[in-house]
N, C-alpha and C positions, 0 to 999 in steps of 0.2 A: 701172099701178102708182102707189101714192101716194108723195108726197115723203118722208113720214116713213120709209117702208121704204127708199127710196134713201139717205137720209141716215144712217140707222142702220147700213146696210150699210157705209158709209164709216167710221163710228165704230168698227167692229170693227178696221179697219186703224189708225185713229188711236190707239186704246187699246193695241193691240199694239206699235206702234212707240214709243209713250210709255213703256211698261213696259220696253222694250229700252233706251231712253235712260237710264232710271233705274238700270238694272243696269250699263251701261257705255256711256259716250258714244261715238257714232260718227257721222261726217259723213253717211254713207249713210242711217243710221236717221233722222237729223234731216231730211234731204231728203225721204224718203218720208212722214214724219210731216207735214211742211209741205205737200206736194203734196195729200195727202188733205184736210187742213183747207181749203186754197185751193180745192179742187174743190167742197166744200160751200158755201163762200163764193160761188163763181161761180154755182152752180146757184140759190142763193137770190136773188142780185142780178139775174139775168137772167129767171128763170122765176117766182119767188115774189113779186118786187116788183110785178109786174103784177096779182097777185091781191089783195094787201094791202100797199100801200106803207109804211104806218106800222109794222106788225109786222115786215116784212122789213128796214126800216131799223134798227129796234131790235136785231134779231137780228144784222145785219151789224156794228153797233157793238160788241156783246158778243163776237162771234167775232174781231174784229180785236184785241181785248185779248189773246186767247189766241195769235194768230199773231204779234203784235208782237215779243216777245223772240227768236223764231226767225229773224226777218229778219236782224238783225245777226249772229247766230250763224252763219247760212249765209254771209254776206259774209266773216266772219272765217275760216271753214273754207276757202273758195275762195282767199282771199288767202294763207293759210298754206301751202296746197298749191303755190301759185305761187312762193313766196319763193325756193326753192332754184334756180329757173330764172332769177332776176334776175341781171344782170351786175354784181354788187356783191361786196364782200369777205365772207369767211366771218364776220368780226366783225359786219358790218352785218346779215347774214342771221340770225345768232344773236340780235341785238338785236330784230329784227322779230318773230321767233318768240316771244321772251319777252314782248314788248309785247302780241302777240295773245293769248297765254295769260292775261295779266293782265286784258285786256278781256273775255275769255270768262267768267271766274269769276263776276262778279255776274249775268250773264245765265243761267248754269246754275243759280245759287242761286235766281233768280226762278222758273225752270221747275220746280225741285224743291220749291218752297214749298207750304205747305198751301193758301194762297189760290189758287195756280195749279191745284192738284189739285181744289179745290172747283169752280173754273170749268169744268174739263173734265167733272166729274160733272154739273154743272148743264146743260152743253151737251147731253148725251145725254137728259136729262129734258125739255129744251125740245122736242125732236123728238116725245116721247111725249105731251106735254101741250098743245102749242100748236095750235089749230084750223087755223092757216095751213098746217101740214104734212100735214093730213088730205086736202088737195086732190090730185086725180089729176094725174099727169104726162101731159097730154093731147097727142096727136100734132099735131092741127090747130093748136091755139093755140100750141104750142111752135114749130111751123114758122113761123108768122106772126111770132113774136117774134124768131126767129133771122134771118129775112129782113130785118126792120126794123133789127135791131142791126147786121147786116152792111152795110146801106146807110149807117147813121150812121157806122160806123167808116170806110167807104170815103171818105165826105165829109171826115172829120177827117184821114184819112191823106193825101189828095190836097191838103190845105190846108197841109201842112208846108212851111216855108220855111227859109232859112238863119238867120232870126231866131228860129225856134222854140226855146224854152229847154230845157235838159236836164230841168228839172222837168216841163215839159209833155210832153216825149217819154216820160218815165218813166210819166206818167199814162196816156198813150195805149198804152204797152206793157202796162200792167195791164189796160186795157180789152180789148185783143186777147187777152190770156191768159185772161181770164174767158170771152170768146167761144169760144176754142178748147176750153176745158173743157166748156162748155155744148154745143158742137157734138158733141164726143165722146160725151156722154151721149145726145144725140138719136140719133146714129148707132148707138149700142149698143142702143137700144130700138126704133128705127124704121129699120133699115139699108136697107130696100127703097126709101126715098125720100130719098136724100142731097141735101143742099143744094148748089147751084152758087154759088160765091162768086168775087168778082173779084180776089182777091189770094192769094198763096202764103203760108199761115200759117206753114209751116216756115221759109221764107226770112226772113219778118218777125221771127219769134221769134229766129232766130239773130242778125240784125243789131241788133235792139233789145237783145238780151242783151249783145252786144259793147259797145254804147254804155253801158249801165248798169254793166257790169262794170268798165269803165275809169273811169267817174265814181266808182265806189265805191273803186277802187284809189287814186285821188287822195286821197280823204278818209282812207282808212286809212293811207296813206303819211304824211299830216300828223299823224295821231293816234298812230301807232306809231313813226314814224321820227325822233323828237326828237333822238336821240343819233347819228344817222347823219352821215357826211361830207356836207357840203352839195353837193359836186359830184356825188356818187353819187345823192343825193336828186333833184337837178335833172335828171339824165340819165333817171332812172326816170319822173319827171313828164313830161318831154318825150316819152318813148315812149308814155305813156298818152294824152297830148294828140294825138299823131299817129294813134294807133289810133282815137280819137274822130273826128278829122277825116276819116279814110278811111271809117269806118263811116257818117258823115253823108252823104258823097257817094253811097255805095251806096244808102242809104235814100232820098235825093232822087231817084235814078234810078228806083228801084222805084215811088215816088210818081208820077213823070212817066208811067211805063208804065201805071199804073192809071188815069191821068187822060185817056188817049187815047180 
């Protein structure tokens, strides 16, 4: 199967969920829209980059422009869902909800703009017109790429220390996520020859997610919680910091287990 066929298949879902978002915004629609875009991104980064690095890099840069506004929207969605569970006053909860809605408005406006719609239209036509995507999704080469990628990731993962920054952990999380999407595509097409990998992708996804979610909560608490009581704000921040510290300990233990 050619890459253009694989990507155009994903574009059906992208277009469908985008139209749903234009009709009525919903966190679940946004999530599914993002997942399909990120799968296209992952497939290109891992499989197509090896074929034509320059074209693949240009494509990734273009696709990231489309994905970018959805990232903060997703962060805001998750934060808004969690607000009512925070141990703070009803007044503070209301303030956080209002602040989140204010931050969401310009992002939604960007996604509804003619420029954004034009970029989505161009994305589909890139698949139809770029020779890069006329290449076959080949089993043997894909297997070799996934093996090499898993070894690189294992080396990076087992090198994690207490000094590894949140930014670097987030970058590693993205690399693991790209690998997981690429592995799923491989298994979907060549399920008779599954890869054996040295780490638990589900466990890693969960713990990396906990780390990033709490880092994002701290950022959004600062940007949305300007009028909150300072003691409430500090209590929330302390809770987020504890979640991060606990998650880092689990991550370090997983890294040590993989390094045996």
